VEXDREN-2710 file (C-alpha; in Angstrom, 1 decimal):
% VEXDREN-2710
k/r/px/py/pz
1/MET/16.7/0.4/21.6
2/ILE/13.1/0.2/23.6
3/GLU/10.2/-1.7/22.8
4/THR/6.8/-0.3/22.2
5/ARG/3.9/-2.4/22.4
6/ILE/1.2/-2.0/18.8
7/PRO/-1.5/-3.5/18.2
8/GLY/-0.5/-6.6/20.4
9/ARG/3.1/-7.1/19.5
10/LEU/6.3/-5.6/20.0
11/LEU/7.9/-3.1/17.4
12/GLN/11.2/-1.9/17.8
13/SER/11.8/1.6/18.4
14/ASP/14.5/4.8/18.7
15/ASN/14.0/6.3/21.6
16/HIS/14.5/9.6/20.1
17/LEU/11.3/9.1/18.0
18/ILE/7.1/10.3/19.2
19/THR/4.1/8.8/18.1
20/ARG/2.1/10.7/16.0
21/SER/-1.7/10.7/16.0
22/ARG/-3.5/11.8/13.1
23/ASN/-3.4/15.3/13.6
24/ASP/0.7/15.2/14.0
25/TYR/1.8/14.4/10.5
26/GLY/4.1/16.4/8.5
27/ARG/6.9/16.4/5.9
28/PRO/9.5/13.4/6.0
29/VAL/12.4/13.3/5.4
30/HIS/14.7/11.7/3.2
31/LEU/15.3/8.3/4.0
32/LEU/19.2/7.7/2.7
33/LYS/20.4/11.2/4.4
34/THR/20.1/9.5/7.3
35/TRP/20.8/6.1/6.7
36/ALA/23.7/5.8/9.3
37/ARG/20.6/5.6/12.0
38/THR/18.2/3.5/9.7
39/ALA/21.3/1.2/9.0
40/GLY/21.8/1.0/13.0
41/ARG/17.9/0.0/13.2
42/LEU/17.8/-2.9/10.4
43/ARG/21.5/-4.6/12.4
44/ALA/19.8/-4.5/15.6
45/ALA/16.8/-6.0/14.8
46/LYS/15.9/-10.0/15.6
47/LEU/13.0/-10.3/12.8
48/ILE/12.3/-7.7/9.7
49/ALA/8.5/-7.0/8.8
50/LEU/9.2/-5.4/5.2
51/PHE/5.4/-4.2/3.5
52/MET/5.5/-2.7/-0.1
53/ASP/2.8/-1.2/-2.1
54/PHE/3.2/-2.4/-5.7
55/ASP/2.3/0.0/-8.5
56/GLY/4.6/3.6/-7.9
57/THR/6.5/1.8/-5.2
58/LEU/8.4/-1.2/-6.5
59/ALA/7.2/-0.4/-10.2
60/PRO/6.8/2.4/-12.3
61/LEU/3.5/4.2/-12.9
62/GLN/1.7/3.7/-16.6
63/SER/-1.2/5.1/-17.5
64/ARG/-3.3/1.8/-17.2
65/PRO/-2.3/-1.1/-14.9
66/GLN/-1.6/-3.6/-17.3
67/ARG/1.6/-1.9/-18.9
68/VAL/3.0/-1.7/-15.3
69/ARG/6.2/-4.3/-15.1
70/LEU/8.6/-5.1/-11.6
71/PRO/12.2/-4.2/-13.2
72/HIS/14.5/-6.6/-13.2
73/ASP/17.1/-4.9/-10.6
74/VAL/13.6/-4.6/-8.6
75/ARG/13.1/-8.4/-8.7
76/ARG/17.1/-8.9/-8.1
77/ALA/17.3/-7.3/-4.5
78/LEU/13.7/-8.8/-3.7
79/SER/14.9/-12.2/-4.2
80/ARG/18.0/-12.0/-2.4
81/LEU/16.9/-10.1/0.9
82/ALA/14.5/-12.8/0.3
83/GLN/17.3/-15.0/1.0
84/ASN/17.8/-13.9/4.5
85/PRO/16.2/-15.9/7.4
86/LYS/15.7/-13.0/9.5
87/VAL/13.2/-10.5/6.9
88/HIS/9.7/-11.8/5.7
89/MET/7.9/-10.1/2.8
90/TRP/4.8/-8.7/1.6
91/VAL/3.3/-6.9/-1.3
92/ILE/-0.1/-5.4/-0.5
93/SER/-1.7/-4.3/-3.6
94/GLY/-4.9/-2.6/-4.6
95/ARG/-4.3/-5.3/-7.7
96/LEU/-6.1/-8.3/-7.3
97/ARG/-3.3/-10.7/-5.7
98/ALA/-3.2/-13.3/-8.8
99/ASP/-2.3/-10.2/-11.0
100/VAL/0.2/-8.9/-8.0
101/GLN/1.6/-12.2/-7.6
102/ARG/2.4/-12.7/-11.0
103/ARG/4.1/-9.2/-11.3
104/VAL/6.4/-9.7/-8.6
105/ASN/6.9/-13.6/-9.3
106/VAL/9.6/-13.5/-6.5
107/ASP/9.8/-16.7/-4.1
108/GLY/9.8/-16.0/-0.4
109/VAL/7.7/-12.4/-1.5
110/GLU/4.2/-13.4/-0.4
111/CYS/1.5/-10.9/-2.2
112/LEU/-1.8/-9.9/-1.1
113/GLY/-4.5/-8.0/-3.1
114/LEU/-7.8/-5.5/-2.7
115/HIS/-5.8/-3.8/0.1
116/GLY/-5.2/-6.5/1.9
117/TRP/-8.3/-8.6/1.8
118/ASP/-8.0/-11.1/-1.1
119/ASN/-5.3/-13.3/0.7
120/GLY/-5.8/-16.1/-0.7
121/HIS/-7.9/-18.2/2.4
122/GLY/-11.1/-17.4/0.2
123/ALA/-12.4/-14.1/1.8
124/LEU/-16.2/-14.2/0.7
125/LEU/-18.6/-11.6/0.4
126/ASN/-22.1/-10.8/2.0
127/LEU/-24.8/-10.9/-1.1
128/ARG/-26.2/-7.0/-0.3
129/ALA/-22.6/-6.0/-0.6
130/PHE/-22.2/-7.8/-3.8
131/GLN/-25.8/-6.4/-5.2
132/SER/-24.7/-3.2/-4.3
133/LEU/-21.5/-3.2/-5.9
134/ARG/-23.5/-4.3/-9.2
135/SER/-25.3/-1.4/-8.9
136/ALA/-23.1/1.2/-8.4
137/ARG/-21.0/-0.6/-10.9
138/ARG/-23.6/-0.4/-14.0
139/GLU/-24.3/3.1/-13.0
140/LEU/-21.6/5.1/-13.1
141/ARG/-20.6/3.3/-16.3
142/GLY/-23.7/4.7/-17.8
143/ARG/-23.5/8.6/-16.7
144/LEU/-19.4/8.6/-17.0
145/ARG/-19.8/6.9/-20.8
146/GLY/-18.2/9.5/-23.0
147/LEU/-16.4/11.2/-20.4
148/PRO/-12.2/11.4/-22.1
149/GLY/-10.0/9.9/-20.0
150/VAL/-11.9/8.1/-18.1
151/TRP/-12.6/4.3/-17.8
152/ILE/-13.5/1.5/-15.3
153/GLU/-11.2/-0.7/-14.0
154/ASP/-13.3/-4.2/-13.4
155/LYS/-11.6/-6.0/-10.4
156/ALA/-14.7/-8.5/-9.5
157/PRO/-16.0/-8.1/-6.9
158/VAL/-14.6/-4.5/-6.7
159/PHE/-14.0/-2.0/-9.1
160/ALA/-12.3/1.2/-9.7
161/VAL/-12.4/4.6/-12.2
162/HIS/-9.6/5.6/-13.0
163/PHE/-9.1/9.7/-14.6
164/ARG/-5.1/9.6/-14.7
165/ASP/-5.7/10.8/-18.5
166/ALA/-8.6/13.1/-18.1
167/SER/-8.8/17.4/-18.1
168/ASN/-8.8/18.8/-14.7
169/ILE/-12.7/19.2/-14.9
170/ALA/-13.4/16.0/-15.6
171/ALA/-11.5/14.6/-13.3
172/LEU/-13.6/16.7/-10.5
173/LYS/-16.6/15.7/-12.5
174/VAL/-15.9/12.1/-11.9
175/GLY/-15.3/13.0/-8.2
176/THR/-18.9/14.2/-7.5
177/VAL/-20.6/11.5/-9.6
178/VAL/-18.8/8.8/-7.9
179/ARG/-19.8/10.8/-4.3
180/GLY/-23.1/10.6/-5.6
181/VAL/-23.7/7.2/-6.5
182/VAL/-22.2/5.4/-3.6
183/GLY/-23.2/7.9/-1.2
184/PRO/-27.2/6.4/-0.9
185/LEU/-25.2/2.8/-0.4
186/ALA/-22.9/4.0/2.4
187/ALA/-24.3/0.6/4.6
188/ASP/-22.5/-1.0/2.7
189/LEU/-19.8/0.0/0.6
190/ARG/-17.4/2.6/0.7
191/VAL/-14.7/4.9/-1.9
192/GLN/-11.1/5.1/-1.3
193/LYS/-9.1/7.8/-3.5
194/GLY/-6.1/7.0/-4.8
195/LEU/-3.4/8.7/-7.4
196/LYS/-6.3/9.5/-10.2
197/VAL/-8.7/6.9/-9.4
198/TRP/-11.2/6.3/-7.1
199/GLU/-12.1/2.5/-5.8
200/VAL/-15.4/1.5/-4.8
201/LEU/-14.9/-1.1/-2.5
202/PRO/-17.4/-3.0/0.6
203/ARG/-17.2/-1.8/3.5
204/ALA/-16.0/-5.1/5.1
205/PHE/-12.3/-4.4/3.2
206/LYS/-10.6/-3.3/6.2
207/GLY/-7.7/-1.9/3.8
208/LYS/-4.3/-2.5/4.6
209/ARG/-4.3/-1.3/8.4
210/ALA/-6.2/-4.4/8.9
211/ALA/-4.0/-6.6/6.3
212/ILE/-0.7/-5.5/8.2
213/SER/-1.7/-5.9/11.7
214/ALA/-2.9/-9.5/11.5
215/LEU/0.5/-10.1/9.6
216/ILE/2.8/-9.0/12.7
217/ALA/0.6/-10.8/14.9
218/LYS/1.8/-13.3/13.5
219/LEU/5.4/-13.1/14.4
220/PRO/7.4/-13.5/17.2
221/PRO/8.2/-10.0/19.0
222/PRO/10.6/-8.2/18.6
223/VAL/9.5/-7.3/15.0
224/LEU/11.1/-3.8/13.2
225/ALA/8.0/-3.2/10.6
226/ILE/8.8/-1.4/7.6
227/TYR/6.0/0.1/4.8
228/LEU/7.1/1.4/1.5
229/GLY/4.1/3.0/-0.7
230/ASP/2.8/6.1/-2.9
231/ASP/-0.6/6.3/-2.3
232/ALA/-3.2/8.0/-0.2
233/THR/-4.2/4.4/0.3
234/ASP/-0.9/3.8/2.2
235/GLU/-1.6/6.4/4.8
236/ALA/-3.4/3.9/6.5
237/GLY/-0.2/1.1/6.1
238/PHE/2.1/4.5/7.5
239/ALA/-0.1/4.7/10.5
240/THR/-0.1/1.5/11.8
241/LEU/3.0/1.4/12.4
242/PRO/3.6/5.0/13.6
243/GLU/7.6/3.9/15.6
244/GLY/8.2/1.7/12.6
245/LEU/10.3/2.5/9.8
246/THR/7.4/4.3/7.6
247/VAL/8.5/5.5/3.8
248/LEU/6.4/7.7/1.5
249/VAL/8.0/7.2/-2.4
250/GLY/6.9/9.4/-4.3
251/ALA/7.4/14.0/-4.0
252/PRO/7.2/14.5/-0.4
253/ARG/3.7/15.6/1.2
254/ILE/2.6/16.1/4.1
255/THR/2.1/12.4/5.9
256/ALA/1.9/10.2/8.4
257/ALA/5.3/8.6/7.0
258/ARG/8.7/9.7/8.7
259/PHE/11.0/9.1/5.4
260/TYR/10.3/9.4/1.9
261/LEU/12.3/8.4/-1.0
262/ARG/11.6/10.1/-4.5
263/ASP/11.1/6.9/-7.5
264/PRO/11.4/3.4/-7.4
265/GLU/15.0/3.4/-8.2
266/GLU/15.7/4.9/-5.2
267/VAL/13.1/2.1/-3.7
268/THR/15.9/-0.3/-5.0
269/SER/18.7/0.9/-3.7
270/PHE/16.9/1.2/-0.3
271/LEU/16.1/-2.9/-0.9
272/GLU/20.2/-3.2/-1.6
273/ARG/21.4/-1.3/1.0
274/ILE/19.1/-3.2/3.9
275/GLU/20.6/-6.7/2.7
276/GLN/24.4/-4.6/2.8
277/ALA/23.1/-3.4/6.8
278/ILE/22.2/-6.7/8.3
279/LYS/24.8/-9.6/6.4
END
């Protein structure tokens, strides 16, 4: 093993791995097909930092966020891993922190909401960004009203425009309208595209990259970092850990992740294998 310095800390890596730049993304390898090598890294690790998205990663996606439930076998696997002192776990979700905490509900798993900004430490939003969000939300409600399969989720102070049930034509219109409304407010707001959703966020929200870097900085090095996520919003997490175990959940695509798992069921299998490897 060698040790490589990433965001001010030491992360474990294999000497055959090469750091990817944003222009060097590729297709990931199925993680369970390379298990012997992965298990070796897990056994050798002094400390493991496990970062996970929620919707589509730990829990299957649903047409409405309120219908998503954490499967019992996933909760059991997380609970068992939480008993190992060398494993530290976080769920970093686009949901509000209180919402994802209630859905995960596992002692030893810390939850962060709004892509890491809602961290339970009283993060504040300046007045101008708050007013810009309110203005954008009001205008989008008016311009998207009546568009079939499109709805706005209020995650105060931010919001998201969902179009999972919309036609392709309606989906294209949503993107055009969202960008058109937020564009003039770009000094305060930014748009983040996910799976069938556009999120409107303050620029003060630094995203998963900043959240992961800050959490790793609090751990004693060296750390083997693992990140699992299914969405475009998780690419920032993958890119933050070029020498960690980065895992795309879902059909393989061009990504910053090195590995992939097909669905939350395979994620459950991975969590159970981690437990066995580090006993």
